[in-house]
N, C-alpha and C positions, 0 to 999 in steps of 0.2 A: 432819606440817604442824597447829596449830592450829585452834580454833574461827574464831580472827579471820582468822588468813592466809586462812583456807578464805574465810573472808567477802569478806574484800577482794579476793580472784581472782572469786568470784559477782559481784562488780560490776560488772565489767568489760564493755563493751560489746563487747568482742569479745573471739574464743574465743583459752583460752588453755592451752599444752601445755606440760610442763616434762617434757623428755626426757635422761635420761642419756645415756653417749658409746655405749653399747653399743646405743641404740635403745631401750630402756625407758621406755615412757610411768610418770614419776612421780606426776605430779597433772594434772588438767583442771579448768576451771571452767564453769559452768553455763551459756555461752554456747557453751562445743565441743560440750557435751552436745545445745542444742538443734540445731547445726547437725549433728554424724554422728550423731544419729537415737539412741545408744548412753545406757546407764545407766553413772553412774559407775563401779559395780564394774568392768564389762566393759570398760573403756579400763586404768583404774591398775594396775599392773602386766603390763599387754600388750607387746606389739613393738609398735611404730608403726608397720610395713605393713600393720595390721589398717587402716589411715587411707590406705594408696595403692593406687589402682588396680593389679592384676595386673600390667598390663605397664612400668611403671614403677618398681618393686619394685626389682631389680638394681640399679637406675641411681642410685635412691637410697641402698642399701647404702656406695655407693661416697662417694657425697659427703657422707651422715652423718661420713665417718672423715674425711673431708678437711676438715670445720668444724672436728670438735674437735680439729685438728692443729694450725689454726690460726683460733681465732675470732676475729668482729669483728661491729661491730652492719647490720644493713642493713634500714633503713628500710622501710616500702607502696610499692609502686609501683616496685619496680625486677627483680622478678623474674619476671613475665610472667606469661601463667595456670596456675596450677597447677593438679590435680586430685584432689580430696578423695571417698572412696568410704566412700560411707554406708552405713546397715547395712541401710535398708530396697532398698538396692541401687540402683545409677546412682551417677556420679559428679557433683560440683557443680567449677565453678568458684569457685578461693578465692585470695585472696593471702594474702601471710605478710610480718613484720615477724620480724627475728632478734634477739635479744640472749642473754648468757651469764653464768655469773659461778660465782666455785668456779675448783677448780683450771686451769689452762693445759688439761693437755691429758684431764683427767676433766671434774671439773664437771658442769655442769648447762644445757644449752639451751633459751631460753625461746623459744617462736613463739607472733607474735598472730597469730591468724587472722579474717579476714574471709570471709564468706560476698559475693562479686560477681557472683552470677546475674542480677542483673537490669541492671549495668554492661556485662556480657558479650555480654547481648541486644539490648541496646541498643548496643551496637560491631557485633556481626553485624548489626545491622538496618543502621547507615549504611553497612556495606562491602557489604551487598546493592543497596545503591541507591544505590551510589555505581558500582558496576560490572555493574549488574543494571537491564533494562528491564523497570519496571514494572508494564506492561501484560503483556508476555508471558510474564516472569519466565527468560528468552533474555540472554547476555550484551549487555551493551549496545556503544556505539561505540565508549568509551574502553576496555572491557575487552579486547572486538577485537583493539582494535590492539597493546594489551601481548600478547598473546597472537600477533597475528601475527608481528610482529617477535622474539617469543621462537623461534620453529617455524622462523624464517626464517636462527636462529645456528643450532639442531639442525642444519636441511639444508644447512645451508655446511659446518659439522662432518664431518658424515656423507655429504656429495655426494648427497643427497634429492632429489627432486622434492616441488612445491607448485601443486592446484589450487584457485583462488579462482574461486568460484561466487557472483556478482552476483546476488539476484534482486528486479523488479517489478512486483507485482500491474497488469495488465491493465488494471482495471473499476475498481479500488477509488474513484477517487473519484466516480464513476458512482454508489457503493452509498454511501457514504458521504453526497455531496449527495442522492440520490433516497430511503433511506431512513433517514439519522438518522447522529449521529455514534455512537450507540451501536451499531447496526447494523454500521460501522466499526470498532470496538472489538471485537466477538465477531466478524468476520473477520478479523483480525488475529489474535486468539486462536487460531482454528481452524489458521490456517494455520503459527502455530506449535505448534500438535497435530503436526499430521499431516507439517511435518518434522522434528519429532522423531520419533515413527514410523517415521518414512522410516529415516531416517540411523541410528538408534538409536545407538551410541557410536561409528558411524563422522567421521572431523573434528568440526571445532568451529564452532556453529552460532550465530549472532547475528541481533538486529534492530537498523539502523542508525540508522531512524528514520523516519516518518512507514509507507507501505506497499514498505520497502526491508528484504530480508534477506540473509545473507553466507552461508555456507558455508568453509571452510578444509577440501581437504581433505591428508592426511602422506602423503607417500610414494606420491601419484599421477600420472601423466603424462595425455597427452591421451586415451587411449583409456578409463581409468574417471574419468573427468570426462566426458565420455562418456554414456558409463553413468548417471552418476548424477544428471545434468542431465534426461535422461530416465527415470529413476525419480522425479525431486521435478516434474517436468511433469506426468506420470501423475499424482500422487496430487494433485495444487491444480486437477486439470479436472475433478475432482465437483463440482459445483452448491454452494452454501453454500445450509440452510436457513435462513429466518430469519422467523418468526411465520406459516407455512405456504408460503412462499414457495422455490423453487431457484433460487438467483440462480447464474449464471454468472461467472466474473471469472479463473480460469487464473492465466498470470506469464512472462515472459519472463528470460531468462538469458543472463549475459554469463562467462565465464570467458577469464579470466589463468591465464598458468602463471609457475612459478619454477622453474628459472632462461631459460626459454627468451624470455622475454617481458619480465620486468622481476628485476631482483636485490635493488631497497630496497621494504620494503611500501609506502609512500606509490604510488609509482608502478605497483604490481601491482593496489593498488587502485582508482587511476583508470582502468589500462587494463582492468580487466573491468567499469568504468562506461562507459564506452566503446562495448565490447563486447554491452554490456546494451540503448544506445540503437537500437543498429545491432538487436538482434534486436528491439527495438517495432517500429523502421520497417520490418521485413518481415512485420509482422501478432505477432499474439495465439500468445504457445503456441511458440516457438521459445527455440534455444540456439544460441548465437554464440561463436565464437570470436575472440580481440583479433586482429586485422591490424595493420602499422605504418601502413596506408594510413588508418585507423579516427579518426586524429587529428588530419590534414584536416577528416574529416567531421562530427567535436564539436567543433571551432571553427567550421565554417560553421552547426552547429545550434544553436547558442552564440548566437552572432552573428543569426542568423534570429529565436530566441525574443527576445533585447532587442531588438530592432527591431519588431520585433510588438507588443509589450508600450508600448514608445514610443508606435506608430503608434496602437493602440486609444488610449490617453493624450492621443493632440494628434490624432486625425481623420484618418489619414491611411489610412485604409481607406476604400474607394465601392463601391456595389453598382449593377451594370450591369443593363440588364432585357432578357431577351429575349420578345419578343411570342408569343404563343399564339392562332394563327390559327383561323378555321371553314373546315373542310373545304369547305363548300359555298358561305361565299358570300366567302370568304376579309375577311372583317373580324375582326380583332383582338378579342381577348375577353378577353383578358387581360393579362399577364408572368409571367416567373419574373424572382426576384429572384436575382441570381449575384455575388458576392464578386467583386471586385475588390482588387491591393494593389500602389499604384506608391512604390518607398520610393527619397528619395532619394539613400540610398548602395547600393541594393541594384538600383535599378532594376525592372522588372516582375516581379514572384515571382508563378509560378501558384499556383494552390488546390490542388494534387498537392505541391508543395514546400511552402507552409505551415502547412499542414490535420495534418498527422501530425507536425509542429513544436509546432504548439498543442495537440493531442492529450498528444500525451509531456511539454509544461510546464505541462499544468491548463489553459492561456489559453481551451480550444474553449469553456467556456462563456461566458466574458466575450464571445467571438468569437459565438457564438450570439445574445446578447443584445442585441450591439449592430445584427446583422443584421434581428430583428423591433424596435429600436426605428428603427430608418433605414429601415424598408418603411412602417410604422405612418404613420411621419411623411412620407414621401415619397406613398402613398394618401391623407394628409391634405392635401396640397400640390395634388394632379392633381382633387381632391374642389374646392378655391376656384378653380381654372384652369376650372372647368366640364368637364371631360375623366377624370371618374373612370373607374378601370381596376383588375378586381383583379388584386393580386400574390399568388405563391406563394411562402412560404420553406418553406427547407428544415429540418427537425429536427433534433438529430443527437442519436444514442443517449445522450448525456449528458443533454441537456436536456429526452428522452422521461422520464428517471429520476431529474428533480426532483421534491421532493416539491412546490415551488412551481410547478412551470411553470404551471398552469392560471392562478393569481392572478396571476403576472408579465405572460399575455398577456391579461387581462381589463386591467389596469393598464394598460396597453401604449394596448390600447385606449379608454378611456377618456383616460387623458393626452393624444394625442392626436385623439380625437374622431371615433374612425374607425369607420362601419356597421362588425358586425364580419362581414359576409356579403362584404368587401371582399377580407380575409386571408382568406388558401387558408395553410393549413399542410401539407406533405407531408414521409411518413412511409416509410422503404421498408421492404418486410414484413420482411427480416433483423430490424431493429430491432420490428418490432412482433411478432414472433414469438421473439423473445430471453426477456420472459414474457410469454405470452400474456394472461394474465388481466389481471395491472399494465397490459399495454399498450392492451388494450379498456378499461378503465376510463379510462383516462387522455384518451382520444382519446374516452370518449362525454362527459366532462367538458370536454374544448374545445368540443365540437359542441353540447354544452348553452349554451355561449357566441353561439354562432351564425357563429361560423367556420366555412372551408368545410376538409373533412380530403380527401387527396387519399394514395392510396398509390404510391409512388415504385418505378420500377425491378421493374413488375410483371414476373413470371416470372422473373426470376432469380436468386431467392434458393433457399432451402428452405422454396417453400410451401407454405401447409393450404387447398385449397380448403375445407376444408369450415368450417373457421375465418374465413375470408372473411367467408361469408355476417352473422357478428357485427359486425364494424366498421362501426363511422359512418360509412361515407363514402361521400361524391357521386361523386368519380372517381378513374379507374383511368390512371396515365401506362404506357408501352407501351414500354421500351426501346428502346433505339437498335439490338441488336443482332439484335430481330426481322426489321429491314427490310434488314437485310446479304442479297444474294444467294443465292440456296438452291433447290434442286430441289421444296422442301416449304414453302418459305417462303408465296407467297400462302396457301394449305387453313391453315394455325400461324396467320399473323396473321387471318385471318376467322375461323377456330376462338375464336381469343381474343377479339376483340370480341364475337361473338354468346353467347359465355358472358358476359360483362360485362356486357353489355345484356339478358338473365334475370336480373341481380340488380337491374337497373333502374339503373346506374352509366353514367355517359359514360367516354368512352376520350379520351386525348390521348396522340399518339404520337412521340415524343422521336428528335431525329436528323435529320429529313428533308432532304436534302441532293440529292435526286435527281429527276425529275419523274414518272419510272414507279412510284416511291414513293408521291408523292401522289396518283396516279390508283389503284394497289391503296386507299388508305385511303376514295377517294369510292367504288372498288365495294361493298367491307364494311360501308360507312356508318360512319365512323369519324367523330365530330366534330368535334377538334381536333386540332395539329400545332405543332408549334414544330424549329427546325432552318435552316440554311446556305439553303437553299432562297428560304424566307421573306427572314431577314434574322440577320447574327449581334446579340447581344446589343450594346444600346447604351448610352448614360449615359441620363440621365433627362432633363437641357434637349433630347437628340438625341429621346426618344421622344415629348415633348411639339410638338416641331415637328412630329416626326413626324405625331402625329394631329392636331394642327392643319391641316395641309397635306392631308392625309385628307380 
């Protein structure tokens, strides 16, 4: 090759290889040297295999013979990604165009070689984004759907079983709302890490979105599905550490089996989802297998959630108030606000039915906000009528974890011009004990507003009496269980009341229905009681009329 021809080749932006029919490299240009990392003397006169990854050399020899047997032109972009072995080690993706000149079965092939590393990397990123969840790196919903369809085809052909496990985190919304989205994202990444560590190469794992994950187990029946569910629940039972806090979350799992429950992927997903909601309804940390009856239950929950959403929008909920009565004087000293729902379609719906649905559908915070606002509005109305009355409102665990709870209470008091001492906020000891330091700080900030803090259902949760002295409480509510007949009832109630009094706190006994229960409360100097012995919960108008008549 003369210098002029050499200069012409070197001016080309793409790598150029001239190759004989026997695979010997005749000439290369400067761009090819830059791509390959070789010197000209190391390539020219050598076999083409020097530029091929070892696992492709045998197949390429066959392709080379086929090409020279019937030479043709091939432009860039038609051959897919090919790989070129560099001198420094490692292979890079290249695109190749081909031409030929000279005798038909001999002559010389001209290969135009383009480094497409950046394009390949971009394509890989796009593929990753299309098939992977960007937060956790797991398969996304679309990719999992493709994997599920493929595994069902394989299972059909081989007569195998599949088990689909759908997971939903139990306390994710509370953590996400209470500690911010960054904490929520960290928790989701931690869940993904634990699931991968637990399952290793077992099954196909994906994040469907939000706090929902799914695992597909191949060749597994009910027994192994139960085993893996227990392993996963145990892995997720450990608290999540965030900013020095140990936050509990846990998960609920729904299980659907192929072919026992469904033969189609969509049905399998839907049935696992039904089972998961049934698991959540049974409390945290459960795994439940799908049963046909769950279809009706799911339809009812969906209807309940939709009607509840509508009720929150048009004001279909109402507060009733149960009087809290001074044991000695029989004077009403306050009321507890209790949520009631009468729906045009569903009729009267008990809290036992709609509260779990509100928690599962994420409406529990909106429900708590409604109760707080309605209670403050009613306090203001009674003030204007000249019959002021303290109103006790229950805070849910979700509300207690909200980062803006204190500001929300302050804003509500200011909006309705309510003196804070007329609002009482009740929390259960179980809620306060989930994160003792955080719970104590939130309650202290609420108490600083001037509202009253009461501990509800005292003695029925995992109490820490040593911790009780540090909570900013004014009142403790004795659960109705302590007033049920038993040989040690009187001594137990007396001991609890005296202990609470030693902490300079008042006691309100709940569920008083019999005269002997009220007499016991008098004997042990309990301050207040509420229950059917005095009255059931009443509407605001009934309370107002009753107060005026009294």
